[in-house]
VEXPA-68603 format. One record per residue: residue number from 1; residue in one letter; x, y, z of N, C-alpha, C in turn. Coordinates in nm, 3 decimals. Layout:
% VEXPA-68603
R;seq;type;n.x;n.y;n.z;ca.x;ca.y;ca.z;c.x;c.y;c.z
R;NUM;a;X;Y;Z;X;Y;Z;X;Y;Z $
...
***
This chain:
% VEXPA-68603
R;seq;type;n.x;n.y;n.z;ca.x;ca.y;ca.z;c.x;c.y;c.z
R;1;m;0.083;-0.117;0.000;0.000;0.000;0.000;0.088;0.124;0.000 $
R;2;i;0.052;0.222;-0.080;0.127;0.344;-0.092;0.053;0.455;-0.017 $
R;3;g;0.126;0.529;0.063;0.067;0.641;0.134;0.095;0.772;0.061 $
R;4;i;0.010;0.869;0.083;0.028;1.001;0.024;0.074;1.093;0.136 $
R;5;k;0.194;1.147;0.121;0.250;1.236;0.222;0.220;1.379;0.182 $
R;6;a;0.099;1.424;0.211;0.056;1.558;0.176;-0.053;1.602;0.273 $
R;7;d;-0.063;1.731;0.295;-0.170;1.784;0.379;-0.302;1.787;0.304 $
R;8;m;-0.295;1.799;0.169;-0.415;1.806;0.086;-0.391;1.725;-0.040 $
R;9;a;-0.488;1.645;-0.077;-0.478;1.567;-0.200;-0.615;1.561;-0.267 $
R;10;i;-0.614;1.575;-0.400;-0.734;1.557;-0.480;-0.712;1.432;-0.562 $
R;11;m;-0.807;1.338;-0.552;-0.791;1.208;-0.615;-0.908;1.178;-0.708 $
R;12;d;-0.880;1.100;-0.810;-0.985;1.047;-0.897;-1.023;0.913;-0.837 $
R;13;c;-1.147;0.902;-0.790;-1.186;0.782;-0.716;-1.337;0.760;-0.727 $
R;14;e;-1.379;0.646;-0.681;-1.523;0.618;-0.674;-1.549;0.508;-0.573 $
R;15;g;-1.673;0.500;-0.533;-1.717;0.393;-0.446;-1.785;0.287;-0.530 $
R;16;v;-1.762;0.161;-0.500;-1.824;0.051;-0.572;-1.858;-0.060;-0.472 $
R;17;c;-1.938;-0.153;-0.517;-1.961;-0.275;-0.443;-1.900;-0.389;-0.525 $
R;18;i;-1.840;-0.483;-0.455;-1.777;-0.598;-0.521;-1.871;-0.717;-0.507 $
R;19;r;-1.903;-0.778;-0.621;-1.986;-0.898;-0.623;-1.920;-0.999;-0.715 $
R;20;g;-1.893;-1.118;-0.663;-1.830;-1.222;-0.745;-1.692;-1.180;-0.795 $
R;21;g;-1.621;-1.100;-0.717;-1.488;-1.057;-0.755;-1.484;-0.944;-0.856 $
R;22;r;-1.601;-0.888;-0.889;-1.608;-0.779;-0.988;-1.676;-0.657;-0.928 $
R;23;s;-1.635;-0.542;-0.975;-1.696;-0.417;-0.933;-1.834;-0.403;-0.998 $
R;24;v;-1.936;-0.377;-0.915;-2.073;-0.359;-0.966;-2.123;-0.223;-0.916 $
R;25;f;-2.109;-0.121;-1.001;-2.145;0.014;-0.961;-2.294;0.026;-0.933 $
R;26;n;-2.378;-0.049;-1.003;-2.523;-0.044;-0.979;-2.558;-0.083;-0.836 $
R;27;d;-2.483;-0.177;-0.780;-2.507;-0.215;-0.640;-2.476;-0.097;-0.548 $
R;28;f;-2.372;-0.020;-0.581;-2.336;0.097;-0.501;-2.445;0.203;-0.511 $
R;29;q;-2.497;0.223;-0.630;-2.607;0.320;-0.649;-2.729;0.277;-0.570 $
R;30;y;-2.759;0.146;-0.570;-2.872;0.094;-0.494;-2.857;0.132;-0.346 $
R;31;r;-2.738;0.112;-0.291;-2.716;0.146;-0.150;-2.740;0.294;-0.125 $
R;32;g;-2.700;0.378;-0.219;-2.715;0.522;-0.202;-2.859;0.568;-0.202 $
R;33;r;-2.948;0.489;-0.261;-3.090;0.528;-0.267;-3.171;0.480;-0.147 $
R;34;l;-3.113;0.396;-0.064;-3.187;0.342;0.050;-3.215;0.450;0.154 $
R;35;t;-3.334;0.447;0.210;-3.370;0.542;0.315;-3.413;0.472;0.444 $
R;36;s;-3.455;0.348;0.435;-3.500;0.272;0.551;-3.377;0.225;0.631 $
R;37;e;-3.376;0.256;0.760;-3.264;0.217;0.845;-3.243;0.065;0.842 $
R;38;q;-3.350;-0.011;0.841;-3.341;-0.157;0.838;-3.278;-0.204;0.707 $
R;39;k;-3.318;-0.147;0.595;-3.261;-0.185;0.465;-3.114;-0.143;0.454 $
R;40;i;-3.081;-0.028;0.511;-2.942;0.018;0.509;-2.854;-0.079;0.586 $
R;41;k;-2.899;-0.121;0.706;-2.822;-0.215;0.787;-2.806;-0.349;0.716 $
R;42;s;-2.910;-0.393;0.648;-2.902;-0.518;0.572;-2.804;-0.505;0.455 $
R;43;a;-2.811;-0.391;0.385;-2.724;-0.369;0.268;-2.577;-0.360;0.309 $
R;44;m;-2.550;-0.318;0.431;-2.412;-0.310;0.479;-2.348;-0.449;0.480 $
R;45;k;-2.430;-0.552;0.491;-2.379;-0.690;0.494;-2.382;-0.755;0.356 $
R;46;t;-2.483;-0.721;0.277;-2.501;-0.789;0.148;-2.439;-0.714;0.031 $
R;47;y;-2.421;-0.583;0.044;-2.362;-0.501;-0.062;-2.243;-0.426;-0.003 $
R;48;l;-2.133;-0.496;0.017;-2.016;-0.436;0.080;-1.956;-0.328;-0.009 $
R;49;a;-1.943;-0.208;0.045;-1.891;-0.095;-0.031;-1.739;-0.088;-0.017 $
R;50;t;-1.675;-0.048;-0.127;-1.530;-0.035;-0.133;-1.495;0.098;-0.198 $
R;51;f;-1.394;0.165;-0.146;-1.344;0.291;-0.202;-1.224;0.257;-0.290 $
R;52;i;-1.226;0.302;-0.416;-1.116;0.275;-0.508;-1.062;0.409;-0.559 $
R;53;a;-0.933;0.432;-0.538;-0.867;0.552;-0.590;-0.787;0.512;-0.714 $
R;54;f;-0.805;0.589;-0.822;-0.738;0.559;-0.948;-0.613;0.643;-0.967 $
R;55;d;-0.621;0.771;-0.940;-0.511;0.863;-0.966;-0.506;0.971;-0.859 $
R;56;v;-0.386;1.020;-0.834;-0.368;1.138;-0.751;-0.355;1.254;-0.848 $
R;57;l;-0.451;1.345;-0.845;-0.453;1.457;-0.939;-0.373;1.577;-0.890 $
R;58;m;-0.376;1.601;-0.758;-0.308;1.718;-0.704;-0.271;1.691;-0.558 $
R;59;t;-0.155;1.739;-0.517;-0.115;1.735;-0.376;-0.057;1.869;-0.338 $
R;60;n;-0.104;1.922;-0.226;-0.054;2.050;-0.174;-0.041;2.157;-0.282 $
R;61;g;-0.138;2.164;-0.372;-0.139;2.265;-0.477;-0.056;2.230;-0.600 $
R;62;h;0.011;2.116;-0.599;0.093;2.074;-0.714;0.009;1.985;-0.807 $
R;63;d;-0.006;2.026;-0.932;-0.085;1.953;-1.031;-0.004;1.835;-1.085 $
R;64;h;-0.059;1.714;-1.074;0.007;1.593;-1.123;-0.054;1.541;-1.253 $
R;65;t;-0.150;1.613;-1.309;-0.223;1.560;-1.426;-0.139;1.552;-1.552 $
R;66;k;-0.029;1.624;-1.561;0.056;1.619;-1.679;0.174;1.522;-1.663 $
R;67;e;0.186;1.463;-1.545;0.296;1.371;-1.516;0.256;1.228;-1.553 $
R;68;s;0.354;1.150;-1.594;0.325;1.008;-1.618;0.308;0.939;-1.484 $
R;69;l;0.235;0.832;-1.482;0.207;0.761;-1.358;0.335;0.709;-1.293 $
R;70;i;0.428;0.661;-1.372;0.551;0.604;-1.319;0.642;0.711;-1.261 $
R;71;d;0.649;0.828;-1.323;0.739;0.934;-1.279;0.683;1.019;-1.166 $
R;72;s;0.553;1.015;-1.146;0.490;1.100;-1.047;0.529;1.060;-0.906 $
R;73;q;0.570;1.157;-0.827;0.601;1.135;-0.687;0.529;1.242;-0.607 $
R;74;t;0.445;1.201;-0.513;0.375;1.299;-0.430;0.459;1.330;-0.309 $
R;75;s;0.456;1.454;-0.268;0.532;1.493;-0.149;0.447;1.583;-0.062 $
***
């Protein structure tokens, strides 16, 4: 796991639910529409949510969007 050593970071990310080893965004949307406390508690067990970060776009005001992924170093 890689940590980001910055006071502020902007990341390209999303929340998803994993089903059968695959990301299923519709399951995540389903969870977001729930309003019943009982259904929310049930969905916490059956639709496990995961946070996935794809890219670090900016750290401490430094724009990383023009850098290649391999060369980019956050500080």
